[in-house]
N, C-alpha and C positions, 0 to 999 in steps of 0.2 A: 244667461251669458251674456252679459255686455257688451256692445260693438266696441272694436279699439276704437272706433271713434270718440267716444266717452273720454277716453282716456286720452288722449290728443287733443278734444276740448279742454280736460283740467291742466294739461301743460302750457297750452298757450294762453288760458285767462291766468296763471300766475306768473308767465311770461311778460304781460301786458300788466298785469300790477305788479311786479317790481320795478317796470318801466315809471309807474306811477310814483312809485318811493324816490327813484331819481329826481326827474323831472320837476317833480313838488319839491324835490331839495334846494335844487337850481333856482327853485322862483320863491322862496322862502327869503323874506324883507321887501319884493315887491309887490305882493299880494296877502291880505290874509287870509288862514284856515276859516272863514267864514264864508270869503267871497269868493277862495278858487271853489268848494262845496257847490257852493248856489249856482257859479258859473258852470261848474263841470258836468251837474245835472239840465240846466238850462240846455246845454248845447248836446247833453243825450237824449232826449226825451223825444224827440222828433224823427231822429233815427231808429230808437227802438220802436217806434208807433208804426213807422214804414216797414220793419223786420218784421213786426209782429202781423201784420196786414197780409205780406207776402210769404211768411212764415206758415201761417197758424187759420189764418182768416178769420178773426177769435166773432164771437155774440160776446159784445161791450157787456149787453145788458146782463149777461151771466153771471161776469166776472165781475160787474162792478156789486152786485149783490154779496160780495166777499172783501168790501170795502172798508170794514173795519180791518181785517187782518191786512189788507195792503198798506194801511193807514202804520199798524203797529210795523210793517218788514221795514216800510218805507222810514221810519223815522227811525230801526235799528238799524240798518242796514249799510243805508245812505244817508242817513244825516250824522246820527253820533257816531258810527266806525269812524265815517272819515275827519270828522271834526276832531275824536281823541286822536285819531293816529298822527293828524297836523299838530295838535296841542304837545301830546308826548315827543314827537322829533324837535319842539322848539325848546326844551325845558328839559332833557335828559341827553345822555349821551346814545348813539348808533347802538351801544354794546347792550345797554339796559334797556333801552325799548324792546332790542330786536331778541334778547332773550328771553324777556315775558312777551313776545308772539309769537315767538317757539313751541307756547306750551300750548298754541287753538286747536291744533290739530290732536296732543291727544285729550284736549278738554272736550272739543265735540262727540270722540269716539265714545269718552266715558258717559257723557250725559245724553249720546242718543241710546247707549246702551242702557242708561237705566230711566228713561222716561217714554222713548218707542220700542224698546227690548231690541234694536236692532244688535242681531247677534255679531260677538267678538270674536271671530277664529283665532287660532292658537299664531298660525302664521300670519295674520292680522296684527297682532299684540307684538310679534315681534318686528312686521315691520316698522310699528310705530316707535319700540326701543331704539331698533337699529337708523331709523332715519332724524330721530332728534337728538341721540348720539351724534350723527355729522353734524348736524344745524349748530350744537355746543363746540366740536372740533373748529366749525369754523369761524364761528362770534367770539371764540377765546383765544384762538389762534395752539391752541393745542393745552393750554392751560384748565383744563377742564375744573381745578378749583377753584377757579374765578367764579363761577357759579354760584360755590357758596360765602366767598368774601364782598362781593360786589354789593355794595348798599343801595336803593331804589330810591329815587327823591321822586318830588311831584311828578314827573313824567314818565317813570316806570310805573306807576298809578294810574296817570293817563292809559297809557298802554292796555293795561290789566283791565281794565274798563273797554275797550276796544276789544280785548280778545272776546271778554263776556257778552257784545250784544254779539257780536259775529257770531258765537256760539249759538246763542240763542235764533238770530236770524237765520242761520242754515237748516236747525233742528226743526224750529216752523214752517221753514219751506217745503217741506214736504206734504204738511196738509193741508195746501192751498189744491183747489180743485181748479184754479183756472190754469192755464200753458202755460210754460215757465218764460216764455218769451213777452206774452201778455203781462202777465205778474209784473216782470220788469220793466215794461213801458208804462204799467200805471205807477209804479210805486217812484218811477223815475218821475214824473207830471207831478204827482203827489210832493215830494221834495221840492221842485223847481217851484212850485206854488206855495209851499209853506215857508220856502228861506227867501223866497224874491222878494217882498216887502219888508222883511228882520233883516236884510243885506242892505238896505236902501237907508234904515233908518238908524245902524249902528254903524256900517261898513264907511272906513277911513278911504283916503285915496292913494290908488293904485298907479302905481309907478314902473308896471314892465316896457321892455321895449319892444320891439318887433319879434325877436329870438323870442321873450318870453311869452307872448302870444302864440306864438305858434307851439311852445310846450303845454299853455292852455288847452289848444284845441286837442293833443294830443291827449291831454286827461279826459278831455269831454269825449272823445272817441273810442280810443281803444282799450284804456280799463274799466268805463263807466256802461260802453253799448256791448263791446266785445265780449269782455272777460264776465261781465253782471251775465251777460244770454247764455256763456256757454258754463257760467257756473251751474246758472239755474237748472240747464237743462240736466248737465251730470248729476247735482244732485236728485231730478227726478227719476234718472237711471236705476245708480248704482248705492243713493243712501248718503246719508251724511256722513257717516264714518270713515266710509272707505273716501271719500271723495274730500276731507279735512288729511288727509294725511301729503296731498299734493300742495297743499299750504306748503310745505316745509321746502319746495323745490324753490322759494322766494328767495331765501338768505344764498341758496346757487346762481340763480340768475343772474342777482345781485354782483355778486362774485366775478363771474363772468363780464356781465356790463363794466365794472371798474377796470377788467382786464382790458378792455376793446377802449378805454378813454387812457390806458398808459400806463396803471395802476398793477404792478406783477404782481400776481400771485404765486402764492408760498406750496410746499409739498403738504403739508397741512391742510390749506385749500382744498386740495386736488381730494386726496383722503376723507376729508369730510362729505367732499360733493357725490363720491364715491359711494359711501356709505349712504347718502340722502336718496341716491335712484335705487340702490341698491333693498330699500326699506320701501320705496314707491310699490319697486315689481314684489316685492313679498304680499304685499297688501293686495295688490291685484289682481293675484293670482286667482282663475276662477275655482269655483269645485267643481269635482266631474264627475258623474254620474255614471251610473251603471244597471242597465235595464236587468231586472229579475223578476217581471211581472208585466201581462199586459196593463198600461195605464199607471204603473210603479214606477218607481226607481228607489236607489239607495245611493246616496250622495257621501263623497269621499273627499277628506282632505289631502295634503300633497304626501302624506306620509302613509295614503291607504286605510285610515282610521275609519270608520263609520260617522257620520258626522248627525243625519234626521232622514227620515222619507221625505220623497217629493212625491207629488199626487198633482 
């Protein structure tokens, strides 16, 4: 049974990632997606290294033996996902990008079930459907038929690429033997090292004011350090499928941030947010066990049906 801290970690990770989209949107025009991605990981790397040393006391030599996988993970989750997301928001509407992004939890759960045989419980399936319905209500303002009539432009394709690489990043994350914070530190360092010369060669002028640089610092610390660390820890604990459902919290958090900035929230958005939370709760419900013999239990789902023997 996972600790309640794991679910808190997932909520915080998605809260900070929501802030990344809000702040990143405000920075658009003053810094390119490549520059923002490179600077965020350059800022994050020393903090992640310090956290890894304090929390995990890693054997760096052992961790570096997995360097090919860390390289792949850095390329997927830290470089490609960020670049694809920023490119998507530069070429499409928020509705198009968010609708594509809302498929991420479902895709993670399905791929996890197919490739690493993570079992999808009935309550988890119901939670996936419920939270996805909530996301679609929020994004379409209750006009669910827009899901079928919206035309996806090049930005939608960029966002689809972001969804796919994040799915692979999340699934592969469970195969690493390296501790999660140490993994994040190594991958962040790889991303910073790879992007630095590329950014110097092709990056244009940065025209941010002091407030803009504070925004860059936020992105380099909260979404990059804390979210990545908390996400990797949670995936290790509860699996990619169950963790992925929490990505549906980002539209809810984004709506709340908009409310804090003076944008009114509609009844449809409130209903959608309630469905998202209900879906997360359904997916997070633990399987209960009943002892039947020494060293053996039978697991039951929420309806009391037998699930599997546990030994």
